[in-house]
C-alpha positions as CSV (number, residue, x, y, z in Angstrom):
1,M,132.6,33.4,69.5
2,R,132.5,30.2,67.4
3,K,133.7,32.2,64.4
4,F,136.7,33.5,66.4
5,A,137.5,30.0,67.6
6,L,137.2,28.6,64.0
7,A,139.4,31.4,62.6
8,F,142.0,30.9,65.3
9,T,142.1,27.2,64.6
10,L,142.5,27.8,60.9
11,I,145.3,30.2,61.5
12,I,147.2,27.8,63.7
13,T,146.8,25.0,61.2
14,L,148.1,27.2,58.3
15,C,150.9,28.2,60.5
16,A,152.0,24.6,61.1
17,M,151.8,23.9,57.4
18,E,153.9,26.9,56.5
19,A,156.5,26.1,59.2
20,E,157.0,22.6,57.7
21,A,157.2,24.0,54.1
22,G,160.3,26.1,54.8
23,P,161.8,28.5,52.2
24,T,160.3,28.6,48.8
25,S,163.4,29.4,46.7
26,P,166.9,27.9,46.8
27,G,169.3,29.8,49.1
28,A,166.5,31.8,50.8
29,E,166.7,32.1,54.5
30,P,163.9,30.2,56.2
31,Y,161.1,32.3,57.8
32,R,160.4,31.8,61.4
33,S,156.9,32.1,62.5
34,S,156.3,34.0,65.8
35,L,153.7,34.5,68.5
36,S,153.6,37.9,70.2
37,A,151.7,39.7,73.0
38,F,151.0,43.4,72.9
39,L,149.6,46.2,75.1
40,D,148.4,49.6,73.8
41,A,150.4,52.3,75.6
42,A,147.8,54.9,74.6
43,V,145.9,53.9,77.7
44,V,147.8,56.8,79.4
45,D,145.2,59.2,77.9
46,A,143.0,58.1,80.8
47,L,144.9,60.6,82.9
48,W,143.3,63.6,81.2
49,S,140.2,62.2,79.5
50,S,136.8,61.0,80.6
51,H,137.3,57.4,79.5
52,V,139.7,54.5,79.9
53,D,140.7,52.5,76.8
54,I,142.5,49.3,77.7
55,R,143.7,47.3,74.7
56,A,145.8,44.1,74.6
57,G,146.1,41.0,72.5
58,I,148.1,38.4,70.7
59,A,149.7,38.4,67.2
60,L,150.6,35.5,65.0
61,A,153.1,36.0,62.1
62,F,153.6,32.9,59.9
63,I,153.8,34.3,56.4
64,P,156.4,37.0,55.6
65,G,154.7,40.4,55.8
66,V,151.4,39.1,57.1
67,T,150.3,39.2,60.7
68,F,147.0,38.1,62.3
69,E,146.1,39.9,65.5
70,M,143.4,39.2,68.1
71,P,143.1,42.4,70.1
72,I,140.6,42.8,73.0
73,S,139.8,46.2,74.2
74,L,137.6,47.6,77.0
75,L,136.4,51.1,76.8
76,I,135.1,52.5,80.1
77,D,133.1,55.7,80.0
78,R,133.7,57.7,83.2
79,T,131.0,60.3,82.5
80,S,127.5,60.0,84.0
81,G,126.5,56.9,82.0
82,G,129.2,54.6,83.2
83,E,128.9,52.2,80.2
84,M,131.6,49.7,79.4
85,L,132.2,48.5,75.8
86,L,134.1,45.3,75.1
87,D,135.6,45.1,71.6
88,L,136.8,41.8,70.2
89,S,138.4,41.6,66.8
90,L,140.4,39.5,64.4
91,D,142.7,41.8,62.4
92,L,145.0,41.3,59.4
93,K,148.1,43.4,59.1
94,Y,150.1,43.6,55.9
95,H,153.7,44.8,55.8
96,P,154.5,45.3,52.0
97,W,158.2,45.3,52.7
98,E,158.0,42.8,55.6
99,Q,158.9,45.5,58.0
100,G,158.2,49.2,58.6
101,P,154.9,50.6,57.3
102,F,151.8,48.5,57.4
103,V,148.1,48.6,56.6
104,G,145.6,46.6,58.6
105,L,141.9,45.8,58.5
106,S,139.5,44.0,60.8
107,L,138.3,40.7,59.3
108,A,135.7,40.2,62.1
109,Q,134.9,42.6,64.8
110,M,132.1,42.8,67.4
111,C,131.4,45.3,70.2
112,V,129.4,44.2,73.3
113,F,128.2,46.4,76.2
114,V,129.1,44.7,79.5
115,G,128.7,45.7,83.2
116,R,125.8,47.1,85.2
117,F,124.7,49.6,82.5
118,R,123.8,47.5,79.5
119,P,121.5,49.1,77.0
120,S,118.8,47.2,75.2
121,E,120.9,46.9,72.0
122,Y,124.1,45.7,73.5
123,F,125.7,43.7,70.6
124,H,127.1,45.4,67.5
125,Y,129.4,44.7,64.5
126,I,131.8,47.2,63.1
127,N,135.0,47.3,61.0
128,E,138.3,49.2,61.1
129,L,141.1,50.2,58.8
130,S,144.5,51.1,60.2
131,F,147.8,52.6,59.0
132,G,151.0,52.5,61.0
133,Y,154.7,51.7,61.3
134,T,156.6,48.9,63.1
135,Y,159.8,49.9,64.9
136,H,161.9,47.0,66.2
137,V,163.6,48.0,69.4
138,T,165.3,44.6,69.7
139,S,164.8,41.3,68.0
140,D,161.9,40.5,70.3
141,W,160.5,43.9,71.3
142,Y,158.7,46.3,69.0
143,V,156.6,49.5,69.0
144,E,153.8,50.1,66.5
145,P,152.2,53.6,66.4
146,S,149.1,53.6,64.2
147,V,146.0,55.5,63.3
148,V,142.8,53.6,63.2
149,F,139.7,54.6,61.2
150,R,136.5,53.0,62.4
151,D,133.8,52.1,59.9
152,P,135.6,53.6,56.8
153,S,133.0,52.3,54.4
154,D,130.1,53.8,56.4
155,S,128.4,50.4,56.2
156,Y,127.6,50.2,59.9
157,N,126.3,53.8,60.3
158,D,123.5,52.8,62.7
159,S,125.7,50.8,65.0
160,F,128.4,53.4,65.0
161,A,126.0,56.2,65.8
162,Y,124.4,54.1,68.6
163,L,127.8,53.2,70.1
164,Q,129.1,56.8,69.9
165,G,125.8,58.1,71.4
166,L,126.3,56.0,74.5
167,V,130.1,56.1,74.7
168,P,131.3,59.5,73.3
169,A,134.9,58.4,73.4
170,F,134.1,55.8,70.7
171,G,135.1,58.1,67.8
172,K,135.9,57.6,64.1
173,F,139.7,58.0,64.7
174,R,141.9,56.5,67.4
175,I,145.6,56.5,67.8
176,H,147.2,53.3,69.1
177,V,150.8,52.8,70.3
178,Q,151.2,49.1,70.7
179,V,154.2,47.8,72.6
180,G,154.8,44.2,71.7
181,W,157.0,41.3,72.8
182,R,157.7,38.2,70.6
183,F,157.8,35.4,73.2
184,L,157.7,32.4,70.8
185,S,159.4,31.7,67.5
186,F,159.0,28.4,65.8
187,G,159.5,26.8,62.4
188,P,162.8,26.1,60.5
189,A,165.9,27.4,62.2
190,S,168.1,29.8,60.1
């Protein structure tokens, strides 16, 4: 948790520095940093599947085309095991054209079993890679469908196999449909 707190503090500091700097070229429109909250609408698959995957978080955009996200997800297995897996992450999303398609990766990610049924190995690290597209519904509301590929480098094979063995819904691929709301914009006014 210290690493997450340190990373979040560093991001806020860089954000404040970037907001004071303003545009880098003459005549360029100033970029406004923003803070957003999001919820994964793909939770509706709980109606027909044997698990519940709740995912929400905050996103900070302070450099054009770059967004840092801190999603928290809880995966509840409704089969005989009843395990609950809490997934905490710090993600980086890069929009090459500052809107539309993006690629994302987890900078730091940990999975922890919580609840009554905690196995002996309850703490694991893993990584993710995602590809998606951002649709702006209004200036403050957006929808981001994406495909997430867990452990793309196969560097956490043992952890991934252990997690999937206890929670079968923890697969290599996951589809997210994030609905987000930008509730705070700060920095130079345009």
